[in-house]
Structure formats: C-alpha cells, structure tokens
C-alpha atoms as a printed R data frame, in Angstrom:
    type eleno elety resid chain resno       x       y       z
1   ATOM     1    CA   MET     A     1  38.519  19.547 -12.745
2   ATOM     2    CA   VAL     A     2  37.147  19.369  -9.200
3   ATOM     3    CA   CYS     A     3  33.753  20.968  -8.481
4   ATOM     4    CA   GLU     A     4  31.851  21.486  -5.271
5   ATOM     5    CA   ALA     A     5  28.107  22.136  -5.349
6   ATOM     6    CA   ARG     A     6  25.604  22.995  -2.636
7   ATOM     7    CA   PHE     A     7  21.875  23.515  -2.698
8   ATOM     8    CA   VAL     A     8  21.090  27.202  -2.374
9   ATOM     9    CA   ASP     A     9  18.306  26.668   0.166
10  ATOM    10    CA   GLY     A    10  20.425  24.368   2.300
11  ATOM    11    CA   LEU     A    11  18.143  21.367   1.823
12  ATOM    12    CA   SER     A    12  19.379  18.030   3.112
13  ATOM    13    CA   ASP     A    13  19.358  14.875   1.001
14  ATOM    14    CA   ARG     A    14  16.452  13.591   3.091
15  ATOM    15    CA   GLU     A    15  14.424  16.740   2.431
16  ATOM    16    CA   ILE     A    16  15.090  16.536  -1.301
17  ATOM    17    CA   ARG     A    17  14.020  12.891  -1.434
18  ATOM    18    CA   GLU     A    18  10.841  13.803   0.416
19  ATOM    19    CA   LEU     A    19  10.075  16.591  -2.080
20  ATOM    20    CA   PHE     A    20  10.397  14.080  -4.922
21  ATOM    21    CA   ARG     A    21   8.122  11.629  -3.100
22  ATOM    22    CA   GLN     A    22   5.509  14.305  -2.415
23  ATOM    23    CA   ALA     A    23   5.442  15.318  -6.075
24  ATOM    24    CA   ARG     A    24   5.000  11.722  -7.254
25  ATOM    25    CA   ASP     A    25   2.444  10.988  -4.536
26  ATOM    26    CA   ALA     A    26   0.383  13.899  -5.850
27  ATOM    27    CA   ASP     A    27   0.614  12.407  -9.351
28  ATOM    28    CA   TYR     A    28  -0.409   8.966  -8.088
29  ATOM    29    CA   HIS     A    29  -3.279  10.440  -6.070
30  ATOM    30    CA   ALA     A    30  -4.657  12.275  -9.121
31  ATOM    31    CA   LEU     A    31  -4.378   9.091 -11.184
32  ATOM    32    CA   ALA     A    32  -6.145   7.083  -8.464
33  ATOM    33    CA   ASP     A    33  -9.026   9.575  -8.514
34  ATOM    34    CA   GLU     A    34  -9.363   9.080 -12.281
35  ATOM    35    CA   ALA     A    35  -9.324   5.300 -11.830
36  ATOM    36    CA   ARG     A    36 -12.077   5.472  -9.207
37  ATOM    37    CA   ALA     A    37 -14.169   7.688 -11.482
38  ATOM    38    CA   LEU     A    38 -13.735   5.196 -14.316
39  ATOM    39    CA   ALA     A    39 -14.698   2.319 -12.004
40  ATOM    40    CA   ALA     A    40 -17.861   4.192 -11.016
41  ATOM    41    CA   SER     A    41 -18.746   4.754 -14.667
42  ATOM    42    CA   LEU     A    42 -18.489   1.006 -15.349
43  ATOM    43    CA   GLU     A    43 -21.556   0.403 -13.215
44  ATOM    44    CA   ASP     A    44 -23.652   2.001 -15.970
45  ATOM    45    CA   ALA     A    45 -21.561   0.797 -18.923
46  ATOM    46    CA   ALA     A    46 -23.974  -1.666 -20.517
47  ATOM    47    CA   SER     A    47 -23.224  -1.234 -24.207
48  ATOM    48    CA   SER     A    48 -20.169  -2.550 -26.052
49  ATOM    49    CA   GLU     A    49 -19.354   1.025 -27.125
50  ATOM    50    CA   GLN     A    50 -19.228   2.167 -23.505
51  ATOM    51    CA   ARG     A    51 -16.974  -0.728 -22.518
52  ATOM    52    CA   THR     A    52 -14.704  -0.062 -25.488
53  ATOM    53    CA   GLU     A    53 -14.397   3.556 -24.409
54  ATOM    54    CA   ALA     A    54 -13.673   2.411 -20.836
55  ATOM    55    CA   GLN     A    55 -10.876   0.151 -22.130
56  ATOM    56    CA   ARG     A    56  -9.439   3.083 -24.065
57  ATOM    57    CA   GLN     A    57  -9.493   5.210 -20.918
58  ATOM    58    CA   LEU     A    58  -7.896   2.381 -18.969
59  ATOM    59    CA   ALA     A    59  -5.076   2.096 -21.502
60  ATOM    60    CA   ARG     A    60  -4.498   5.839 -21.151
61  ATOM    61    CA   LEU     A    61  -4.297   5.512 -17.360
62  ATOM    62    CA   ARG     A    62  -1.825   2.625 -17.678
63  ATOM    63    CA   THR     A    63   0.346   4.726 -19.986
64  ATOM    64    CA   ARG     A    64   0.216   7.634 -17.576
65  ATOM    65    CA   LEU     A    65   1.160   5.349 -14.674
66  ATOM    66    CA   GLY     A    66   4.220   4.160 -16.592
67  ATOM    67    CA   GLN     A    67   5.262   7.756 -17.184
68  ATOM    68    CA   ILE     A    68   4.980   8.576 -13.478
69  ATOM    69    CA   VAL     A    69   6.847   5.424 -12.415
70  ATOM    70    CA   ALA     A    70   9.696   6.368 -14.785
71  ATOM    71    CA   ILE     A    71  10.347   9.552 -12.785
72  ATOM    72    CA   ASP     A    72   9.529   8.095  -9.358
73  ATOM    73    CA   PHE     A    73  13.159   7.862  -8.298
74  ATOM    74    CA   PHE     A    74  12.607   7.373  -4.565
75  ATOM    75    CA   GLY     A    75   9.619   5.029  -4.372
76  ATOM    76    CA   ALA     A    76   6.634   7.195  -3.468
77  ATOM    77    CA   SER     A    77   3.991   5.262  -1.569
78  ATOM    78    CA   GLY     A    78   1.071   5.851  -3.943
79  ATOM    79    CA   ARG     A    79   2.050   3.454  -6.723
80  ATOM    80    CA   GLU     A    80   0.644   0.280  -5.149
81  ATOM    81    CA   ALA     A    81  -2.782   1.881  -4.693
82  ATOM    82    CA   VAL     A    82  -2.949   2.851  -8.360
83  ATOM    83    CA   ASP     A    83  -1.712  -0.580  -9.469
84  ATOM    84    CA   GLY     A    84  -4.461  -2.208  -7.419
85  ATOM    85    CA   LEU     A    85  -7.171   0.067  -8.794
86  ATOM    86    CA   LEU     A    86  -6.097  -0.418 -12.402
87  ATOM    87    CA   GLY     A    87  -5.775  -4.161 -11.916
88  ATOM    88    CA   GLY     A    88  -9.337  -4.256 -10.593
89  ATOM    89    CA   LEU     A    89 -10.545  -2.287 -13.604
90  ATOM    90    CA   GLU     A    90  -8.771  -4.625 -15.994
91  ATOM    91    CA   ARG     A    91 -10.355  -7.661 -14.391
92  ATOM    92    CA   ALA     A    92 -13.765  -5.989 -14.457
93  ATOM    93    CA   LEU     A    93 -13.388  -5.268 -18.158
94  ATOM    94    CA   GLY     A    94 -12.010  -8.726 -18.896
95  ATOM    95    CA   ALA     A    95  -8.772  -7.230 -20.224
96  ATOM    96    CA   ALA     A    96  -5.727  -9.517 -19.991
97  ATOM    97    CA   GLU     A    97  -7.423 -11.414 -17.183
98  ATOM    98    CA   GLU     A    98  -4.949 -14.290 -17.081
99  ATOM    99    CA   THR     A    99  -1.941 -12.044 -16.492
100 ATOM   100    CA   LEU     A   100  -3.635  -9.525 -14.229
101 ATOM   101    CA   ALA     A   101  -5.508 -11.807 -11.841
102 ATOM   102    CA   PRO     A   102  -4.179 -11.915  -8.257
103 ATOM   103    CA   PRO     A   103  -1.475 -14.572  -7.823
104 ATOM   104    CA   ALA     A   104  -2.599 -17.952  -6.580
105 ATOM   105    CA   PRO     A   105  -1.782 -18.597  -2.904
106 ATOM   106    CA   ALA     A   106   1.244 -20.814  -3.563
107 ATOM   107    CA   TYR     A   107   3.419 -19.348  -0.847
108 ATOM   108    CA   GLY     A   108   3.451 -22.407   1.411
109 ATOM   109    CA   ARG     A   109   3.496 -22.310   5.187
110 ATOM   110    CA   LEU     A   110   3.583 -18.870   6.743
111 ATOM   111    CA   GLU     A   111   5.945 -19.616   9.579
112 ATOM   112    CA   GLY     A   112   9.348 -18.097  10.182
113 ATOM   113    CA   ARG     A   113   9.408 -16.409   6.787
114 ATOM   114    CA   VAL     A   114  11.358 -13.348   5.646
115 ATOM   115    CA   TRP     A   115   8.839 -10.643   4.742
116 ATOM   116    CA   VAL     A   116  10.218  -8.099   2.284
117 ATOM   117    CA   THR     A   117   8.925  -4.599   1.659
118 ATOM   118    CA   ARG     A   118  10.040  -1.243   0.316
119 ATOM   119    CA   GLN     A   119  12.284   1.064   2.292
120 ATOM   120    CA   GLY     A   120  10.710   4.148   3.831
121 ATOM   121    CA   VAL     A   121   7.758   2.346   5.399
122 ATOM   122    CA   HIS     A   122   4.545   4.266   5.985
123 ATOM   123    CA   VAL     A   123   1.069   3.480   7.247
124 ATOM   124    CA   ASP     A   124   0.100   0.404   5.195
125 ATOM   125    CA   ARG     A   125   3.494  -1.268   5.561
126 ATOM   126    CA   ILE     A   126   3.736  -0.353   9.245
127 ATOM   127    CA   ALA     A   127   0.250  -1.756   9.942
128 ATOM   128    CA   SER     A   128   0.868  -4.876   7.845
129 ATOM   129    CA   ALA     A   129   4.162  -5.483   9.647
130 ATOM   130    CA   TRP     A   130   2.266  -5.343  12.958
131 ATOM   131    CA   LEU     A   131  -0.460  -7.712  11.725
132 ATOM   132    CA   ILE     A   132   1.975 -10.316  10.358
133 ATOM   133    CA   PRO     A   133   3.859 -11.294  13.558
134 ATOM   134    CA   ARG     A   134   0.867 -10.566  15.781
135 ATOM   135    CA   PHE     A   135  -1.623 -12.823  14.006
136 ATOM   136    CA   ILE     A   136  -0.058 -14.609  10.995
137 ATOM   137    CA   ASP     A   137   3.635 -15.497  11.416
138 ATOM   138    CA   PRO     A   138   4.905 -15.035  14.997
139 ATOM   139    CA   LYS     A   139   8.497 -15.762  13.890
140 ATOM   140    CA   ALA     A   140   8.430 -13.326  10.964
141 ATOM   141    CA   ARG     A   141  11.555 -11.375  10.047
142 ATOM   142    CA   PHE     A   142  11.476  -8.187   7.985
143 ATOM   143    CA   LYS     A   143  13.730  -6.952   5.214
144 ATOM   144    CA   PHE     A   144  13.683  -3.508   3.604
145 ATOM   145    CA   VAL     A   145  14.758  -3.116  -0.017
146 ATOM   146    CA   PRO     A   146  14.779  -0.415  -2.723
147 ATOM   147    CA   ALA     A   147  11.474   0.195  -4.467
148 ATOM   148    CA   LYS     A   148  12.901  -0.771  -7.860
149 ATOM   149    CA   GLY     A   149  14.907  -3.700  -9.119
150 ATOM   150    CA   TYR     A   150  14.809  -6.087  -6.166
151 ATOM   151    CA   VAL     A   151  14.768  -9.797  -7.084
152 ATOM   152    CA   PRO     A   152  13.312 -11.877  -4.230
153 ATOM   153    CA   ARG     A   153  15.310 -14.795  -2.863
154 ATOM   154    CA   PRO     A   154  13.781 -18.256  -2.438
155 ATOM   155    CA   GLY     A   155  11.393 -18.352   0.486
156 ATOM   156    CA   GLU     A   156  10.925 -14.594   0.785
157 ATOM   157    CA   LEU     A   157   7.461 -13.065   0.758
158 ATOM   158    CA   ARG     A   158   6.966  -9.512  -0.477
159 ATOM   159    CA   PHE     A   159   4.241  -7.178   0.730
160 ATOM   160    CA   ASP     A   160   3.048  -3.713  -0.291
161 ATOM   161    CA   MET     A   161   5.376  -3.414  -3.246
162 ATOM   162    CA   PHE     A   162   5.169  -3.938  -6.997
163 ATOM   163    CA   GLU     A   163   4.521  -7.578  -8.012
164 ATOM   164    CA   ALA     A   164   4.413  -8.626  -4.346
165 ATOM   165    CA   GLU     A   165   2.668 -11.759  -3.132
166 ATOM   166    CA   PHE     A   166   0.577  -9.505  -0.903
167 ATOM   167    CA   THR     A   167  -0.219  -5.999  -2.088
168 ATOM   168    CA   HIS     A   168  -3.107  -3.771  -3.137
169 ATOM   169    CA   GLN     A   169  -5.975  -5.473  -4.967
170 ATOM   170    CA   GLY     A   170  -8.708  -3.327  -6.458
171 ATOM   171    CA   ASP     A   171  -9.502  -0.660  -3.874
172 ATOM   172    CA   ARG     A   172  -8.152  -2.722  -0.955
173 ATOM   173    CA   CYS     A   173  -4.881  -1.795   0.729
174 ATOM   174    CA   THR     A   174  -2.310  -4.448   1.675
175 ATOM   175    CA   PHE     A   175  -3.507  -4.667   5.286
176 ATOM   176    CA   GLU     A   176  -7.042  -5.435   4.070
177 ATOM   177    CA   VAL     A   177  -5.759  -8.057   1.616
178 ATOM   178    CA   LEU     A   178  -3.755  -9.793   4.355
179 ATOM   179    CA   LEU     A   179  -6.684  -9.686   6.748
180 ATOM   180    CA   GLU     A   180  -9.152 -11.116   4.228
181 ATOM   181    CA   GLU     A   181  -7.048 -13.623   2.309
182 ATOM   182    CA   VAL     A   182  -4.427 -15.009   4.715
183 ATOM   183    CA   PRO     A   183  -5.277 -17.345   7.615
184 ATOM   184    CA   VAL     A   184  -5.236 -15.078  10.664
185 ATOM   185    CA   GLU     A   185  -4.574 -17.941  13.007
186 ATOM   186    CA   ARG     A   186  -4.564 -16.241  16.377
187 ATOM   187    CA   ALA     A   187  -7.538 -13.928  15.979
188 ATOM   188    CA   ALA     A   188 -11.228 -14.667  15.785
189 ATOM   189    CA   ALA     A   189 -12.599 -14.618  12.249
190 ATOM   190    CA   GLY     A   190 -14.016 -11.224  11.433
191 ATOM   191    CA   ASP     A   191 -12.523  -9.554  14.512
192 ATOM   192    CA   PRO     A   192 -14.288  -6.144  14.563
193 ATOM   193    CA   ALA     A   193 -11.268  -4.359  16.056
194 ATOM   194    CA   LEU     A   194  -9.015  -5.568  13.235
195 ATOM   195    CA   GLN     A   195 -11.651  -4.574  10.690
196 ATOM   196    CA   VAL     A   196 -11.746  -1.019  12.060
197 ATOM   197    CA   ILE     A   197  -7.944  -0.759  11.964
198 ATOM   198    CA   GLY     A   198  -8.005  -1.990   8.382
199 ATOM   199    CA   GLU     A   199 -10.567   0.630   7.434
200 ATOM   200    CA   ILE     A   200  -8.538   3.410   9.054
201 ATOM   201    CA   VAL     A   201  -5.361   2.229   7.301
202 ATOM   202    CA   HIS     A   202  -7.330   2.144   4.033
203 ATOM   203    CA   ASP     A   203  -8.515   5.744   4.401
204 ATOM   204    CA   ILE     A   204  -5.046   7.035   5.295
205 ATOM   205    CA   ASP     A   205  -3.256   5.077   2.577
206 ATOM   206    CA   LEU     A   206  -5.731   5.523  -0.288
207 ATOM   207    CA   LYS     A   207  -6.894   9.009   0.779
208 ATOM   208    CA   ASP     A   208 -10.454   8.293  -0.340
209 ATOM   209    CA   ARG     A   209 -12.306   8.668   3.012
210 ATOM   210    CA   LYS     A   210 -14.306   5.545   2.210
211 ATOM   211    CA   PHE     A   211 -14.999   4.619   5.835
212 ATOM   212    CA   GLY     A   212 -14.702   7.941   7.666
213 ATOM   213    CA   HIS     A   213 -13.923   6.795  11.211
214 ATOM   214    CA   PRO     A   214 -13.552   9.785  13.568
215 ATOM   215    CA   GLU     A   215 -10.151   8.547  14.749
216 ATOM   216    CA   THR     A   216  -8.624   8.558  11.261
217 ATOM   217    CA   ASP     A   217  -7.247  12.104  11.157
218 ATOM   218    CA   GLY     A   218  -5.594  11.745  14.552
219 ATOM   219    CA   ILE     A   219  -3.981   8.427  13.645
220 ATOM   220    CA   ARG     A   220  -2.837   9.903  10.317
221 ATOM   221    CA   ALA     A   221  -1.090  12.710  12.209
222 ATOM   222    CA   MET     A   222   0.541  10.268  14.633
223 ATOM   223    CA   ILE     A   223   1.895   8.093  11.810
224 ATOM   224    CA   ALA     A   224   3.185  11.169   9.986
225 ATOM   225    CA   ALA     A   225   4.896  12.395  13.167
226 ATOM   226    CA   LEU     A   226   6.436   8.965  13.747
227 ATOM   227    CA   CYS     A   227   7.864   8.847  10.224
228 ATOM   228    CA   ALA     A   228   9.124  12.437  10.388
229 ATOM   229    CA   ALA     A   229  10.967  11.709  13.626
230 ATOM   230    CA   CYS     A   230  12.643   8.498  12.488
231 ATOM   231    CA   ASP     A   231  14.332   7.377   9.259
232 ATOM   232    CA   ASP     A   232  15.125   3.833  10.385
233 ATOM   233    CA   ASP     A   233  12.543   1.375   9.057
234 ATOM   234    CA   ALA     A   234  12.946  -1.168  11.845
235 ATOM   235    CA   GLU     A   235  12.439   1.573  14.429
236 ATOM   236    CA   ARG     A   236   9.352   2.815  12.585
237 ATOM   237    CA   LEU     A   237   7.919  -0.703  12.776
238 ATOM   238    CA   ARG     A   238   8.698  -0.929  16.476
239 ATOM   239    CA   ARG     A   239   7.062   2.393  17.303
240 ATOM   240    CA   GLY     A   240   4.163   1.715  14.961
241 ATOM   241    CA   ALA     A   241   3.547  -1.702  16.519
242 ATOM   242    CA   ALA     A   242   3.201  -0.129  19.967
243 ATOM   243    CA   LEU     A   243   0.680   2.387  18.609
244 ATOM   244    CA   LEU     A   244  -1.335  -0.272  16.770
245 ATOM   245    CA   GLU     A   245  -1.347  -2.618  19.751
246 ATOM   246    CA   ASP     A   246  -2.858   0.145  21.872
247 ATOM   247    CA   LEU     A   247  -5.420   0.935  19.161
248 ATOM   248    CA   TYR     A   248  -6.345  -2.731  18.881
249 ATOM   249    CA   GLY     A   249  -6.998  -2.951  22.624
250 ATOM   250    CA   TYR     A   250  -8.950   0.309  22.544
251 ATOM   251    CA   PHE     A   251 -11.258  -0.850  19.742
252 ATOM   252    CA   GLN     A   252 -11.736  -4.225  21.425
253 ATOM   253    CA   ARG     A   253 -12.848  -2.553  24.647
254 ATOM   254    CA   GLN     A   254 -15.294  -0.469  22.629
255 ATOM   255    CA   GLY     A   255 -16.677  -3.605  21.024
256 ATOM   256    CA   ARG     A   256 -15.750  -2.374  17.557
C-alpha cells in the first residue's frame, strides 16, 4: 500500500517544528517560574519541616521536567534554564550535592578548540559564540549537533546544552557563566560593556526581566528577526556576531 499525506493547513516542516518548540518553551517557562518561586521561598525556610517540603517540591519539579523533556522532540531552548535553576535549588538544599555541583574546570587550554552546541541557535548560543572567539579562544571552531544523544569527541567543549562543560548554572545563562568563570584573556576584568550584554542576554533567554535594560526588547526583536530569516546556524552566528560587535562598541562609548 502506498499512501500520500499532506497537512491540511499547508504547514511546512519548519513551521511544524517551530510549533513544537513553542509549546515546549511555554512548558519550560512555566516550570522555571515555579523554580524561581521555590528559590524565593527558601530564603525564609528555617525549619527542617520547611526544607523537607521544599525538597518534596523540588522532586516534583524534577519529575515534571523529565516529562517535558520526553516530548521535547526538537530541542526547545528553555531546558537549559530550567536545569540550571533546579541544579541551584538542589545545591542550596544540599540534595545530591556531589553529583549536581558544577563540573570542575578540567577542560585544559582554551585554544583552537571545537565548541559544540545544539542546532537551532538562539540568543544565548549566538552571544556565547560571539564571546568565545572574540575574547576566549580566537581560533575556535563551532559544531552544531542534535539536542539529544550526542556523545562528545575527545577535545570538544560543549556549551548551552545538557551536561555541557559550559551551560546554565542557577539563574545564570551560559553567556554569564562563560564571562564569570572562564579567563577572558583579551578584555579587561569586569568590562562594563560585556556585563550589560550579559544582562540583556539573560533577560531575553530566561524571560525574567531581572535587569530591565531599556534596549532589551529591541535586541530581542532583532534576534528573533535574524532567526526567522535564516535557518543556517553558521549564518546565524555570523549575523549575530556583527550585531553584538556593534552593541559592544555602543555600550563602551556610553561607558556602560
């Protein structure tokens, strides 16, 4: 038997994948909000009963995350943020600290490395991929892989993906982690312009409006337009790097 099927609404494969990603991103965003609320409640959790209840809530959030990941077929971008938030909660509660602590910096020299990340790059990966060759590894090469099932080869460094050497930690996005924990050899320590870019990337990626820079909404729209216009990851990085380079110069001239 030979069958031919078409989608009634004439949706392309790309549009269908994006619908799946949007649905899972909404799930991840709701879960991230619950994780932040739980983190806020820990500030007042003095008694053992309160901490036990917080651990129970954390276990529920972990279970819910696993359920969402199981139906996240196309690698929605919100998973790393939730993983980072839940990992921070687990460390704060002292739950499975040895297995959940950030990996030790045993990655060796950061020169001429292959930097691996998920396909379908968006703001955090685009910004991180600008920061890496600009300030960390001038000879960096980039590789884009599926969100699930990739086994890294010797010498590769992963960023902004599950179990990566560099990814979300607590409420920090990957760009912030790189900026704070990796030697940024060619920039002054605490460069205000890089800090502002990191805060804008944070607000766009985590959707929590933590820093509230006035430029954030405009940059969010520009990144969204860039990604809508181009499917090729390498081209997204190229266009994104030009945008971020201009932003970096702009914030430097402002003394920010």
